[in-house]
Every structure is written in C-alpha cells, then in structure tokens.
N, C-alpha and C positions, 0 to 999 in steps of 0.2 A: 504494499500499499504506499502510495507516495505521500511525502510530509505535507502538512497544512501550509499553504503559502503565506508568507508573510508581506502583507500590503503596507505596513507602517514604516516610516522613515527611521534609520538609526541616528544617533547623535553624530556619528562621523558623515552621514549622508547629508544632515542637515548643515553641517560645518562646510562641507564641499560646496554645497547650494550657495551658501553666504558668500564664499571665497569667488565662485565663478560669476555670481550676479555682480559683486564689487567690480571685477575685472571688465565684465561687458559695460557695465555702467560707464566705465571710463572709455571704452573704446567704441561701442556700437549704440550711440545715441542715435534717436530715429532721424535726426537730420542728416547725420552723417551717413547713415545707410541709405537713404534716399538719393544724397549727392553721389555716392559710389555707384549706385544703380544706373544713374543717368549718365555715368563717366564712361561707361563701355568696359570698366575694370573693377566689377563690383567686389572682388574678393578683399576682405580686410587681413592683409598678411601680418600686420602689426598684431592684430588681435589673435591670429592664428599662432604666432611665435610666442606670445605670452601664454596661450593656453597648452601649446605642445611642449615647448622647451622649458618655459619659466615655471609651470605648474605640473609638467610631465603627465597631462591628461591624455596624450596620444597613444600613451602605453597602458592605460588601464586594464585593457583586456589581454595583454600579454604576460605571461608568468614571469617571475622574477628572474629565474634561471634562462630566460630567452631574452632579457634586456628589458621588460617591462616593469610596471608597478604591482602586477599580481593582484590586481582587484577584480570585480565581477561585473556582469552586465547591470546590477542594480546601481552601481556608482556611475556607470556610463550613462543609464537612464536619467539620473539626476542631472547631469551635464547637459543631456540633450532636452531636457525640460527647460532649463535655463537658456540655451541657445534658440529653443522655438520662442520662448518669451520675448527674445529681443530680436528675431529673425536674423540672426548673426549671419553674414556671409563668409562662412569659414568651412572648410572641406572635413569637418569633424566626422559627420555620418559615412561619408563615402570614403575616408582613408583610415580614420580610427577605428571605424567598426566593420565597413564592408569588406574593404581591402585587406585588413588585418585578419578579419574572421577567413578570408580565402586562404591566406598565408599560413594560419595556424593548422589549416587542415593539410599542408603540405610538408614533406620530410626533405631532408637534405640541407647541403651547406648554402645553396644558392638562396632557399627560401628563408633560412635562419638569418644570413645576412641582411637579407631586403627587410624582413621583419624587424630586426634591431633597428634599421634606419628609421622605418616608420614609427616604431615606439619611442624614439628619442626626438622626432620631430624633424629630424635631418632631412627626410624626404617626405614628399606627399604622394600617395597611391591612390589609384583608382581602378575599379574593376570594369573592364571594357564590355559591359552587358548594359543594354539599355534600362535607363532608370524605370521604365513601366514594367519590367520584367518580374513575375513571381518565381519564387522558389518552385523549381520542378517543371516550370514551364519552358517550351522551346524559345530558344535565342539565337541570334546570328553568331556565327563563328568565322575566325579568319581561315584562310587556307595556308596550310604549313608545306613548305617546301625546301628540303636540303638546309633547314635550321633558319629559314627566312619565312616572313609571314606577310601574305598578302590579303587584301580586301577593305571593305568600308563598314564601319560600325557606327550605328547612329544613336543618337539620345544618351550620349555618355555624360553623366554629370560629374561636374569639376574636373574635366579633362583639360582644361585651359590652365589650372594651376598646378596640375599632377606633374611629378617628376619621373613617375614608372606607371605604365600601364600593366595590368594583369589580364592577359588576352586569352580567352579559351579558342581552341583551333579545331579544325575538322579531323585531326588525328587522335582526338580525345585528350589532349594535354592541355595544361594552363601554362602560359609563358609570360615572362616578364620582357617588358619592351621598353627602353628608355623613349620619353616622349620628344627627344631632340631628333629621333630617327622616322618619326611619323609627322603626317600633317594634321593639325587640330584646326577645324573650321567651326566658328561659333553657329549656332543654330537659334533661331527665334524662339526665346523661351518665355512663357507666361511669368514664371517665378524669376526675376532678374538677380535674386540673391543666391540662387543655385543653378547656375547657367548650364545649358545642355551644350554639346558639340559633337560633330561628326569627325571620326577617326579615320584616316585613310592610310593604309599600310601598303607600301610598295616595295616589297623586298626589305622589310625591316629586320634587323638582326634580333634574335630572340634567344631567351635562356629558358630551358625547360625547368618548371617547378615541380609538377606532379599531375596527378589525374584531375582533369578539369571538372567533371560533373559532381563528385562530392565537394570539392572546394566551392564551388559556384553555389552549391544548392546551400550549404552551410551558411556562406556569405549573406546571401539574399534573404534566408529565414532569420538571421540575426539583425539585418537591414530592417526587415518588416517589423520585427518585434519591437525593436528600440525606436522606429519611427513613430510609434504610438506614443511615446513619451515626449518627443518633439511636438506632436499635434497636441499633446496635452497643454505644453507649455504656450502654444498659439492660442489654444481656446481659453485658458485661464487668464492671458493678457487681455483677450477681447472682452471678458466678462467683467474683469476688474475695471477696465478703462471705461467700459460702457456704464458700469455702476457710478463710477467716480463722477463722470461728465454729466450724467442724470442728476446728481445731488446739486450739482452746481448750475445747472441749465435752468431757467425760470421762465415760466409761461404763466399768464393771469396772475402775477405775483407770488407763485408759489413753484417750487422744485418740481420739474418735469417727472422725476422719479417717484412723486408722490402719485401720480395717476394710476388708478388701479389696474387698468389694461396693460400698462408697461410692466408694473409690478409681477403681473402673470407671466409675462413673457421672460422677464429675468428669473424668476423662479423656476420657470421650466428649464431655462438654460443653466442653471445651477445645478439642478438634478442631472442633466446629461453630462455635465464637466465633472461631477463627483463620481458617476458611474464610469466615465472614461479614465478616471485616475485609477480606479480599482483594476479596470481591464490592462491598463497599461502597467502599472505595477506588478500585476500577476504574469504578464508575458516576460518582463525584466527578471522577476523571481524564477520562472520556470527556466529561462535561459542560463540564470547563473546556477541552478541546481542540476540542470540537465534532465529535468522530469516534465513530462506532459507538455514538452515544448510546441510541438504542432498545433495541438489544441488551442494551447494559451495564445500563440502568435495569431492563430486565424481568428479567434474571438476578439482579440484586440484590434486588428485590423479592420473586421467587419464593422466595428462599433466607432472606432478613431475618426475614420474619414468624414462621414456625416455629421459628427458631432463637432469637429473643428470648423467645417466649411459652414455649418449653421450659425455658429458661435461668431465667426467672421462677418457673415452676412448681416446678423443682427446688430453687431457693433457698426457696420456702415450705415444701415438704416436708422438706428437710434442715436447716431451722431448727427444725423439730419444733415443740413447743407454742408458743414464743416468736413463731414465724413467723406463727400464726394470730391474733395479738393486733393490734388497730387501733393501738396504740403503736408497733409494730415497723414500719419503712418498707417492708417487702418488699411490702405490697399496693399500694403506689404504683407500683412497679415492674410488678406483675402486669396492673393495670389499664392501665398505659401501653402494655405489650407487647400486650395484646388489643386495645386500641382502635387502635393503630397497625397491627394486623394486616389491618384492613379500610380504613385511610386510603389514599386515593389508589389504590384497587384492591386487590383480594384476591391472595393468591399465586396462586390458581388462574385468576384473569384474567389476571395477568402471565405465567404458564406458557403460556396459551392465546396471548396475544399473541405471547410468544416463538416458539412452534411456527410461527405463519405467518411471522414474520420470517426464521426459518432454514429454512422449507419443510419442516417435519417435522410436518404435521397427522396428527392421529388418524386411523386408518381408519373 
C-alpha cells in the first residue's frame, strides 16, 4: 500500500519559497518582464544566473553524488510556484526539470558530465521535443547518420537560450547536440516569456547519451507534473491581485469587491485554486516518492489547465478597462496560462490517459 501523500509545506520549503520570492522581486518586476517581452530577447539571464548559480536551484533534482543538491520534486515544485507567480522568463522548467530528468535516465560519462553542467548552472539544456507533447505521445525525431543528425524540430521551448539540446533520433537513441551546431529560428509564440523555436539540424555532430524512449517519457512526465505547480502560481497571483484591486476600486462610493455577484465569482475561483494546490502538491509528492506517479500527474494536469486559464480570464475581466491595457501585467498571466494549457499534453489528453489508468474508459 502506498504511503499517504503529504500535501503540506515543510519549514524548509517555506524558507525556500521566501528566498525565491525575494530574488524574483528584485529581478522580475512586471514592468521589466513586459519590457523584455517587447525587446525580442525575453529571457532574464541575470535572474537565471542568480537562481541557478547563486542559489543552486538548477540542481535540485540531481543527487549530490552526481553534482546536484539532492533535493526532491517537492522543492522544485515550490520554486515553480514562485516562477509562475512572477511569470519569470527563465528556463527553469525546460532545463532544471525536463532536460535534467532526461539526463537522469541516461548512464555513462557523457550524460554524467552534461548533467553536472546543468546542475551547476554552467549550461542550459533543452529537450528537443515539441512543448505540446505529452509523455508517451508520438513526436518528431531527427535522422541519425554516421554520428550526425539531420532534420527539423518545431515548438522547442527555450531553445534560443539553450547551450545544448537533447535530441531523440530515429535510431532510438538520445543525443546531445551543442546549439552552435544547429540553426535556431524563433517561432511566433503566444507566451513571449517562454519562447518557442524551430531547430534545424544539417549534419550536426552528436554525442550519444542513451535510449531515447525511457528518457523522453520520464522527462515529459516530470515536466507535466511540475507544470501544475507553475500553473498554481499563475492562478494564485491572478486571484490575489484581483481581490486586492476590487478592494481598492470604488463604484457608487463603495468598494467594487463588496458587490455580491463579484463575491460569488471570487469565492468560486478561490475553491478552484485550493483544489489546484492539492492536485499540484500531490503530483510533486508522488514524483518525489516514485509512487502512483502516472495517476497523480494525469489528475493534476487534467485539473490545472482550466483553473489557471479561468483565474487569468477572471483577473482580466474584473480589472475592467485597466486589465485590457498592455501596461498591466495581467496579459502576461493569461498568455502563460493559455500556453501552459497545451504544454506537455492538453487537459483532455490527460483525462483520456487517466481513464485508461483507472480502467474507466468511455463507452
């Protein structure tokens, strides 16, 4: 029988949250994030350096004997909550979670050396699989030929800032390819804080890391499970800021938040966010323990996407006219929520997977 999940935050996790929130308060203010998204170079490399090298957070999921911090998915989930709350334009999910998990599934000196570089923050990695891909789903692969890779891979998140790509190939292997050897072409992305790109490989030198299928599946499953914590951060920001605004905004000489119809909408949203927190924490706890992981991840993603989108939409509407302006940060959260709703599989795909896992298929 599996152990009871622990959904509460430990003192260490709360201390980690406070430290990350302080750092992001210094680096990722809304005006700065908006300005970067308009500049064409959205990634905040100073914030990433502070997170990865200064605080050592890039190596949370890596065992100490392999050059990391030896923490668990629970701590990584706390970090992602705060990154979601700030819509921070840093490659934490793609490098410190997804690429790192793929490398943890590989053996050998090449994988170990690259894992150490990612854990220390000396390099940024990205799994060259479309951001929309769910664990176990079919995805494009490069063509391997005499140690060189050929092909075009689309919708690769954070490829523009990556130093190395982890590329699955048609021979069933996972390869490491330095980004200086490929062409990275930006794609039009809804969420400018997590830009997508097309990666073109024309005879790119590659280093074999291990078998692609188990590594990619492990990486995408962890990405989906911890993405729920980022979506929780987005939803919590939307709820908190909307409540704060409605307390300040007055109409007919009384706070708008005092109107019963708006109270009901906020109460419903609060319930959804509380349930999302439980689902996200359960997924992180399951990943940390290695128990009932597939079910926990499917439940979290089936629930997280619609709640995050609903929270951001409510924030936009209840902020009134100011919410429709580019200067107000609410559009960053709506775009992140929308983009996250298809990342690592849609809610519908996860519901379908869950039905198979618990033997409740549709008639």
